[in-house]
ROKE-519038 format. One record per atom (N, C-alpha, C, O): residue number from 1; residue in one letter; chain; atom name; z, y, x. Coordinates in nm, 3 decimals, always signed. Layout:
residues N
SITE pos code unit site      zz      yy      xx
SITE NUM    A    A   CA       Z       Y       X
...
end
This chain:
residues 88
SITE pos code unit site      zz      yy      xx
SITE   1    X    A    N  +0.778  +0.711  +3.025
SITE   1    X    A   CA  +0.757  +0.573  +3.067
SITE   1    X    A    C  +0.892  +0.500  +3.072
SITE   1    X    A    O  +0.993  +0.556  +3.116
SITE   2    X    A    N  +0.891  +0.376  +3.027
SITE   2    X    A   CA  +1.016  +0.299  +3.031
SITE   2    X    A    C  +1.052  +0.261  +3.175
SITE   2    X    A    O  +0.965  +0.236  +3.258
SITE   3    X    A    N  +1.182  +0.257  +3.199
SITE   3    X    A   CA  +1.230  +0.226  +3.334
SITE   3    X    A    C  +1.259  +0.078  +3.351
SITE   3    X    A    O  +1.240  +0.024  +3.460
SITE   4    X    A    N  +1.305  +0.012  +3.248
SITE   4    X    A   CA  +1.342  -0.129  +3.262
SITE   4    X    A    C  +1.234  -0.217  +3.199
SITE   4    X    A    O  +1.150  -0.171  +3.122
SITE   5    X    A    N  +1.239  -0.344  +3.233
SITE   5    X    A   CA  +1.143  -0.440  +3.180
SITE   5    X    A    C  +1.160  -0.457  +3.030
SITE   5    X    A    O  +1.062  -0.471  +2.956
SITE   6    X    A    N  +1.284  -0.456  +2.985
SITE   6    X    A   CA  +1.308  -0.473  +2.842
SITE   6    X    A    C  +1.259  -0.353  +2.762
SITE   6    X    A    O  +1.208  -0.367  +2.651
SITE   7    X    A    N  +1.274  -0.233  +2.819
SITE   7    X    A   CA  +1.225  -0.113  +2.753
SITE   7    X    A    C  +1.072  -0.112  +2.749
SITE   7    X    A    O  +1.011  -0.065  +2.653
SITE   8    X    A    N  +1.012  -0.165  +2.854
SITE   8    X    A   CA  +0.866  -0.175  +2.859
SITE   8    X    A    C  +0.815  -0.273  +2.753
SITE   8    X    A    O  +0.715  -0.246  +2.686
SITE   9    X    A    N  +0.883  -0.383  +2.738
SITE   9    X    A   CA  +0.846  -0.481  +2.635
SITE   9    X    A    C  +0.863  -0.421  +2.496
SITE   9    X    A    O  +0.779  -0.440  +2.409
SITE  10    X    A    N  +0.972  -0.348  +2.477
SITE  10    X    A   CA  +0.997  -0.284  +2.347
SITE  10    X    A    C  +0.886  -0.184  +2.315
SITE  10    X    A    O  +0.843  -0.174  +2.200
SITE  11    X    A    N  +0.839  -0.111  +2.415
SITE  11    X    A   CA  +0.729  -0.017  +2.396
SITE  11    X    A    C  +0.602  -0.090  +2.352
SITE  11    X    A    O  +0.533  -0.046  +2.260
SITE  12    X    A    N  +0.571  -0.202  +2.417
SITE  12    X    A   CA  +0.453  -0.280  +2.380
SITE  12    X    A    C  +0.466  -0.333  +2.237
SITE  12    X    A    O  +0.370  -0.328  +2.160
SITE  13    X    A    N  +0.584  -0.383  +2.202
SITE  13    X    A   CA  +0.604  -0.436  +2.067
SITE  13    X    A    C  +0.588  -0.326  +1.962
SITE  13    X    A    O  +0.529  -0.348  +1.856
SITE  14    X    A    N  +0.643  -0.209  +1.992
SITE  14    X    A   CA  +0.632  -0.097  +1.897
SITE  14    X    A    C  +0.488  -0.055  +1.877
SITE  14    X    A    O  +0.448  -0.022  +1.765
SITE  15    X    A    N  +0.408  -0.055  +1.984
SITE  15    X    A   CA  +0.268  -0.017  +1.970
SITE  15    X    A    C  +0.192  -0.117  +1.885
SITE  15    X    A    O  +0.110  -0.077  +1.802
SITE  16    X    A    N  +0.218  -0.246  +1.904
SITE  16    X    A   CA  +0.150  -0.349  +1.825
SITE  16    X    A    C  +0.190  -0.336  +1.678
SITE  16    X    A    O  +0.105  -0.344  +1.589
SITE  17    X    A    N  +0.319  -0.318  +1.653
SITE  17    X    A   CA  +0.366  -0.305  +1.515
SITE  17    X    A    C  +0.313  -0.179  +1.448
SITE  17    X    A    O  +0.280  -0.181  +1.330
SITE  18    X    A    N  +0.305  -0.070  +1.523
SITE  18    X    A   CA  +0.253  +0.055  +1.469
SITE  18    X    A    C  +0.107  +0.038  +1.427
SITE  18    X    A    O  +0.067  +0.084  +1.320
SITE  19    X    A    N  +0.029  -0.029  +1.512
SITE  19    X    A   CA  -0.112  -0.053  +1.478
SITE  19    X    A    C  -0.125  -0.141  +1.355
SITE  19    X    A    O  -0.208  -0.115  +1.268
SITE  20    X    A    N  -0.042  -0.245  +1.347
SITE  20    X    A   CA  -0.045  -0.336  +1.232
SITE  20    X    A    C  -0.008  -0.261  +1.104
SITE  20    X    A    O  -0.074  -0.276  +1.001
SITE  21    X    A    N  +0.098  -0.180  +1.111
SITE  21    X    A   CA  +0.143  -0.106  +0.994
SITE  21    X    A    C  +0.039  -0.003  +0.951
SITE  21    X    A    O  +0.022  +0.022  +0.831
SITE  22    X    A    N  -0.031  +0.057  +1.049
SITE  22    X    A   CA  -0.133  +0.155  +1.016
SITE  22    X    A    C  -0.248  +0.091  +0.939
SITE  22    X    A    O  -0.301  +0.152  +0.846
SITE  23    X    A    N  -0.286  -0.030  +0.976
SITE  23    X    A   CA  -0.392  -0.102  +0.905
SITE  23    X    A    C  -0.349  -0.132  +0.762
SITE  23    X    A    O  -0.426  -0.114  +0.668
SITE  24    X    A    N  -0.225  -0.180  +0.746
SITE  24    X    A   CA  -0.175  -0.214  +0.613
SITE  24    X    A    C  -0.171  -0.090  +0.525
SITE  24    X    A    O  -0.214  -0.095  +0.410
SITE  25    X    A    N  -0.119  +0.021  +0.577
SITE  25    X    A   CA  -0.103  +0.140  +0.495
SITE  25    X    A    C  -0.237  +0.204  +0.463
SITE  25    X    A    O  -0.254  +0.258  +0.354
SITE  26    X    A    N  -0.334  +0.200  +0.556
SITE  26    X    A   CA  -0.464  +0.258  +0.526
SITE  26    X    A    C  -0.539  +0.175  +0.422
SITE  26    X    A    O  -0.605  +0.231  +0.335
SITE  27    X    A    N  -0.529  +0.043  +0.430
SITE  27    X    A   CA  -0.591  -0.042  +0.328
SITE  27    X    A    C  -0.525  -0.020  +0.192
SITE  27    X    A    O  -0.592  -0.021  +0.089
SITE  28    X    A    N  -0.395  +0.000  +0.193
SITE  28    X    A   CA  -0.322  +0.027  +0.069
SITE  28    X    A    C  -0.369  +0.158  +0.006
SITE  28    X    A    O  -0.392  +0.164  -0.114
SITE  29    X    A    N  -0.383  +0.262  +0.087
SITE  29    X    A   CA  -0.429  +0.391  +0.036
SITE  29    X    A    C  -0.570  +0.381  -0.021
SITE  29    X    A    O  -0.600  +0.443  -0.123
SITE  30    X    A    N  -0.657  +0.305  +0.045
SITE  30    X    A   CA  -0.794  +0.287  -0.006
SITE  30    X    A    C  -0.793  +0.220  -0.142
SITE  30    X    A    O  -0.867  +0.259  -0.232
SITE  31    X    A    N  -0.709  +0.119  -0.157
SITE  31    X    A   CA  -0.702  +0.046  -0.283
SITE  31    X    A    C  -0.646  +0.134  -0.394
SITE  31    X    A    O  -0.695  +0.132  -0.506
SITE  32    X    A    N  -0.543  +0.212  -0.362
SITE  32    X    A   CA  -0.486  +0.303  -0.462
SITE  32    X    A    C  -0.588  +0.409  -0.504
SITE  32    X    A    O  -0.592  +0.448  -0.620
SITE  33    X    A    N  -0.670  +0.454  -0.410
SITE  33    X    A   CA  -0.774  +0.550  -0.442
SITE  33    X    A    C  -0.875  +0.489  -0.538
SITE  33    X    A    O  -0.921  +0.555  -0.631
SITE  34    X    A    N  -0.910  +0.361  -0.516
SITE  34    X    A   CA  -1.004  +0.294  -0.606
SITE  34    X    A    C  -0.947  +0.285  -0.748
SITE  34    X    A    O  -1.018  +0.306  -0.846
SITE  35    X    A    N  -0.818  +0.254  -0.758
SITE  35    X    A   CA  -0.755  +0.243  -0.889
SITE  35    X    A    C  -0.757  +0.379  -0.958
SITE  35    X    A    O  -0.792  +0.388  -1.076
SITE  36    X    A    N  -0.719  +0.483  -0.887
SITE  36    X    A   CA  -0.713  +0.617  -0.947
SITE  36    X    A    C  -0.851  +0.666  -0.988
SITE  36    X    A    O  -0.865  +0.734  -1.090
SITE  37    X    A    N  -0.954  +0.632  -0.910
SITE  37    X    A   CA  -1.090  +0.671  -0.947
SITE  37    X    A    C  -1.135  +0.598  -1.073
SITE  37    X    A    O  -1.200  +0.657  -1.159
SITE  38    X    A    N  -1.100  +0.470  -1.084
SITE  38    X    A   CA  -1.136  +0.394  -1.203
SITE  38    X    A    C  -1.064  +0.449  -1.326
SITE  38    X    A    O  -1.121  +0.453  -1.435
SITE  39    X    A    N  -0.938  +0.490  -1.308
SITE  39    X    A   CA  -0.863  +0.547  -1.420
SITE  39    X    A    C  -0.924  +0.681  -1.462
SITE  39    X    A    O  -0.940  +0.708  -1.581
SITE  40    X    A    N  -0.959  +0.764  -1.365
SITE  40    X    A   CA  -1.015  +0.895  -1.398
SITE  40    X    A    C  -1.153  +0.884  -1.461
SITE  40    X    A    O  -1.192  +0.971  -1.539
SITE  41    X    A    N  -1.229  +0.777  -1.427
SITE  41    X    A   CA  -1.360  +0.758  -1.490
SITE  41    X    A    C  -1.347  +0.701  -1.630
SITE  41    X    A    O  -1.444  +0.703  -1.707
SITE  42    X    A    N  -1.230  +0.650  -1.665
SITE  42    X    A   CA  -1.206  +0.598  -1.799
SITE  42    X    A    C  -1.243  +0.452  -1.816
SITE  42    X    A    O  -1.248  +0.403  -1.929
SITE  43    X    A    N  -1.268  +0.382  -1.707
SITE  43    X    A   CA  -1.308  +0.242  -1.715
SITE  43    X    A    C  -1.182  +0.155  -1.712
SITE  43    X    A    O  -1.123  +0.135  -1.606
SITE  44    X    A    N  -1.142  +0.103  -1.827
SITE  44    X    A   CA  -1.017  +0.028  -1.837
SITE  44    X    A    C  -1.027  -0.108  -1.768
SITE  44    X    A    O  -0.932  -0.152  -1.705
SITE  45    X    A    N  -1.142  -0.173  -1.780
SITE  45    X    A   CA  -1.156  -0.307  -1.722
SITE  45    X    A    C  -1.155  -0.303  -1.569
SITE  45    X    A    O  -1.086  -0.382  -1.505
SITE  46    X    A    N  -1.231  -0.211  -1.512
SITE  46    X    A   CA  -1.233  -0.197  -1.365
SITE  46    X    A    C  -1.098  -0.155  -1.312
SITE  46    X    A    O  -1.053  -0.205  -1.209
SITE  47    X    A    N  -1.034  -0.062  -1.382
SITE  47    X    A   CA  -0.904  -0.015  -1.334
SITE  47    X    A    C  -0.800  -0.127  -1.339
SITE  47    X    A    O  -0.712  -0.133  -1.253
SITE  48    X    A    N  -0.811  -0.217  -1.438
SITE  48    X    A   CA  -0.716  -0.328  -1.446
SITE  48    X    A    C  -0.737  -0.426  -1.331
SITE  48    X    A    O  -0.640  -0.475  -1.272
SITE  49    X    A    N  -0.862  -0.455  -1.298
SITE  49    X    A   CA  -0.888  -0.548  -1.188
SITE  49    X    A    C  -0.848  -0.487  -1.054
SITE  49    X    A    O  -0.792  -0.555  -0.968
SITE  50    X    A    N  -0.878  -0.357  -1.037
SITE  50    X    A   CA  -0.838  -0.291  -0.912
SITE  50    X    A    C  -0.686  -0.278  -0.903
SITE  50    X    A    O  -0.630  -0.284  -0.794
SITE  51    X    A    N  -0.620  -0.262  -1.017
SITE  51    X    A   CA  -0.474  -0.251  -1.018
SITE  51    X    A    C  -0.410  -0.381  -0.972
SITE  51    X    A    O  -0.309  -0.378  -0.901
SITE  52    X    A    N  -0.466  -0.495  -1.011
SITE  52    X    A   CA  -0.410  -0.624  -0.967
SITE  52    X    A    C  -0.412  -0.635  -0.816
SITE  52    X    A    O  -0.314  -0.679  -0.755
SITE  53    X    A    N  -0.523  -0.595  -0.755
SITE  53    X    A   CA  -0.531  -0.597  -0.608
SITE  53    X    A    C  -0.433  -0.498  -0.546
SITE  53    X    A    O  -0.370  -0.527  -0.445
SITE  54    X    A    N  -0.421  -0.380  -0.608
SITE  54    X    A   CA  -0.331  -0.279  -0.555
SITE  54    X    A    C  -0.186  -0.325  -0.563
SITE  54    X    A    O  -0.107  -0.301  -0.472
SITE  55    X    A    N  -0.150  -0.391  -0.675
SITE  55    X    A   CA  -0.012  -0.440  -0.689
SITE  55    X    A    C  +0.019  -0.543  -0.583
SITE  55    X    A    O  +0.129  -0.545  -0.527
SITE  56    X    A    N  -0.078  -0.628  -0.555
SITE  56    X    A   CA  -0.059  -0.728  -0.450
SITE  56    X    A    C  -0.039  -0.661  -0.314
SITE  56    X    A    O  +0.050  -0.701  -0.237
SITE  57    X    A    N  -0.120  -0.560  -0.284
SITE  57    X    A   CA  -0.108  -0.492  -0.155
SITE  57    X    A    C  +0.022  -0.411  -0.147
SITE  57    X    A    O  +0.082  -0.401  -0.040
SITE  58    X    A    N  +0.065  -0.353  -0.259
SITE  58    X    A   CA  +0.191  -0.281  -0.260
SITE  58    X    A    C  +0.307  -0.375  -0.232
SITE  58    X    A    O  +0.396  -0.343  -0.153
SITE  59    X    A    N  +0.307  -0.492  -0.297
SITE  59    X    A   CA  +0.414  -0.589  -0.274
SITE  59    X    A    C  +0.415  -0.639  -0.131
SITE  59    X    A    O  +0.521  -0.657  -0.071
SITE  60    X    A    N  +0.296  -0.661  -0.076
SITE  60    X    A   CA  +0.287  -0.707  +0.062
SITE  60    X    A    C  +0.340  -0.602  +0.159
SITE  60    X    A    O  +0.413  -0.635  +0.252
SITE  61    X    A    N  +0.304  -0.477  +0.136
SITE  61    X    A   CA  +0.350  -0.369  +0.224
SITE  61    X    A    C  +0.501  -0.351  +0.213
SITE  61    X    A    O  +0.568  -0.324  +0.312
SITE  62    X    A    N  +0.554  -0.366  +0.092
SITE  62    X    A   CA  +0.699  -0.351  +0.074
SITE  62    X    A    C  +0.773  -0.466  +0.140
SITE  62    X    A    O  +0.880  -0.445  +0.198
SITE  63    X    A    N  +0.719  -0.587  +0.131
SITE  63    X    A   CA  +0.787  -0.700  +0.192
SITE  63    X    A    C  +0.785  -0.692  +0.345
SITE  63    X    A    O  +0.873  -0.747  +0.411
SITE  64    X    A    N  +0.686  -0.624  +0.399
SITE  64    X    A   CA  +0.678  -0.607  +0.545
SITE  64    X    A    C  +0.744  -0.478  +0.591
SITE  64    X    A    O  +0.736  -0.442  +0.709
SITE  65    X    A    N  +0.810  -0.408  +0.500
SITE  65    X    A   CA  +0.879  -0.282  +0.530
SITE  65    X    A    C  +0.786  -0.173  +0.582
SITE  65    X    A    O  +0.829  -0.086  +0.658
SITE  66    X    A    N  +0.659  -0.177  +0.542
SITE  66    X    A   CA  +0.569  -0.067  +0.575
SITE  66    X    A    C  +0.599  +0.050  +0.482
SITE  66    X    A    O  +0.598  +0.165  +0.525
SITE  67    X    A    N  +0.627  +0.019  +0.354
SITE  67    X    A   CA  +0.673  +0.120  +0.260
SITE  67    X    A    C  +0.802  +0.068  +0.198
SITE  67    X    A    O  +0.834  -0.050  +0.207
SITE  68    X    A    N  +0.876  +0.157  +0.136
SITE  68    X    A   CA  +1.002  +0.119  +0.072
SITE  68    X    A    C  +0.972  +0.042  -0.055
SITE  68    X    A    O  +0.873  +0.067  -0.123
SITE  69    X    A    N  +1.059  -0.053  -0.087
SITE  69    X    A   CA  +1.039  -0.137  -0.205
SITE  69    X    A    C  +1.040  -0.054  -0.333
SITE  69    X    A    O  +0.964  -0.082  -0.425
SITE  70    X    A    N  +1.125  +0.049  -0.339
SITE  70    X    A   CA  +1.129  +0.134  -0.458
SITE  70    X    A    C  +1.001  +0.215  -0.475
SITE  70    X    A    O  +0.957  +0.241  -0.587
SITE  71    X    A    N  +0.941  +0.254  -0.364
SITE  71    X    A   CA  +0.814  +0.327  -0.372
SITE  71    X    A    C  +0.704  +0.237  -0.427
SITE  71    X    A    O  +0.621  +0.282  -0.506
SITE  72    X    A    N  +0.704  +0.112  -0.386
SITE  72    X    A   CA  +0.605  +0.017  -0.439
SITE  72    X    A    C  +0.623  +0.000  -0.589
SITE  72    X    A    O  +0.525  +0.002  -0.664
SITE  73    X    A    N  +0.747  -0.017  -0.633
SITE  73    X    A   CA  +0.774  -0.035  -0.775
SITE  73    X    A    C  +0.737  +0.090  -0.854
SITE  73    X    A    O  +0.681  +0.080  -0.963
SITE  74    X    A    N  +0.769  +0.205  -0.800
SITE  74    X    A   CA  +0.739  +0.331  -0.869
SITE  74    X    A    C  +0.588  +0.351  -0.882
SITE  74    X    A    O  +0.539  +0.394  -0.988
SITE  75    X    A    N  +0.514  +0.321  -0.777
SITE  75    X    A   CA  +0.369  +0.337  -0.779
SITE  75    X    A    C  +0.305  +0.242  -0.879
SITE  75    X    A    O  +0.216  +0.281  -0.955
SITE  76    X    A    N  +0.351  +0.116  -0.878
SITE  76    X    A   CA  +0.297  +0.019  -0.974
SITE  76    X    A    C  +0.327  +0.063  -1.117
SITE  76    X    A    O  +0.242  +0.050  -1.204
SITE  77    X    A    N  +0.445  +0.113  -1.140
SITE  77    X    A   CA  +0.484  +0.156  -1.274
SITE  77    X    A    C  +0.396  +0.272  -1.322
SITE  77    X    A    O  +0.351  +0.273  -1.436
SITE  78    X    A    N  +0.374  +0.369  -1.236
SITE  78    X    A   CA  +0.295  +0.486  -1.276
SITE  78    X    A    C  +0.149  +0.448  -1.300
SITE  78    X    A    O  +0.086  +0.499  -1.393
SITE  79    X    A    N  +0.095  +0.359  -1.215
SITE  79    X    A   CA  -0.044  +0.318  -1.234
SITE  79    X    A    C  -0.061  +0.238  -1.361
SITE  79    X    A    O  -0.157  +0.258  -1.435
SITE  80    X    A    N  +0.032  +0.147  -1.387
SITE  80    X    A   CA  +0.021  +0.065  -1.508
SITE  80    X    A    C  +0.036  +0.150  -1.633
SITE  80    X    A    O  -0.028  +0.123  -1.734
SITE  81    X    A    N  +0.120  +0.252  -1.626
SITE  81    X    A   CA  +0.136  +0.344  -1.739
SITE  81    X    A    C  +0.005  +0.419  -1.765
SITE  81    X    A    O  -0.034  +0.438  -1.880
SITE  82    X    A    N  -0.063  +0.461  -1.658
SITE  82    X    A   CA  -0.190  +0.533  -1.673
SITE  82    X    A    C  -0.297  +0.441  -1.730
SITE  82    X    A    O  -0.380  +0.484  -1.810
SITE  83    X    A    N  -0.297  +0.313  -1.688
SITE  83    X    A   CA  -0.397  +0.218  -1.738
SITE  83    X    A    C  -0.372  +0.188  -1.886
SITE  83    X    A    O  -0.466  +0.176  -1.964
SITE  84    X    A    N  -0.244  +0.175  -1.924
SITE  84    X    A   CA  -0.212  +0.150  -2.065
SITE  84    X    A    C  -0.251  +0.268  -2.152
SITE  84    X    A    O  -0.293  +0.249  -2.266
SITE  85    X    A    N  -0.239  +0.388  -2.101
SITE  85    X    A   CA  -0.278  +0.505  -2.180
SITE  85    X    A    C  -0.430  +0.511  -2.197
SITE  85    X    A    O  -0.479  +0.571  -2.293
SITE  86    X    A    N  -0.505  +0.450  -2.106
SITE  86    X    A   CA  -0.651  +0.442  -2.119
SITE  86    X    A    C  -0.690  +0.356  -2.239
SITE  86    X    A    O  -0.776  +0.394  -2.319
SITE  87    X    A    N  -0.627  +0.241  -2.249
SITE  87    X    A   CA  -0.666  +0.145  -2.353
SITE  87    X    A    C  -0.624  +0.188  -2.493
SITE  87    X    A    O  -0.686  +0.147  -2.591
SITE  88    X    A    N  -0.520  +0.270  -2.503
SITE  88    X    A   CA  -0.475  +0.309  -2.637
SITE  88    X    A    C  -0.533  +0.441  -2.682
SITE  88    X    A    O  -0.504  +0.488  -2.792
end
């Protein structure tokens, strides 16, 4: 338990931020799962539409420092590469 008022406030802020970050990251994982399922089923059109949403969520999470910016870029790159290999 925090001893000072400022430490108590910091604890409250951390809990709120942790909950917010957990929502963002779980929604991101759900979207990435949808993209990967569409890629594995071989549906290029669905995977492209799901990828657009996933890219948006990856950028949002990176801008909020929920995930690292390089991880967002790496994930987008790998997914787009997999989608391009579907169409060709």
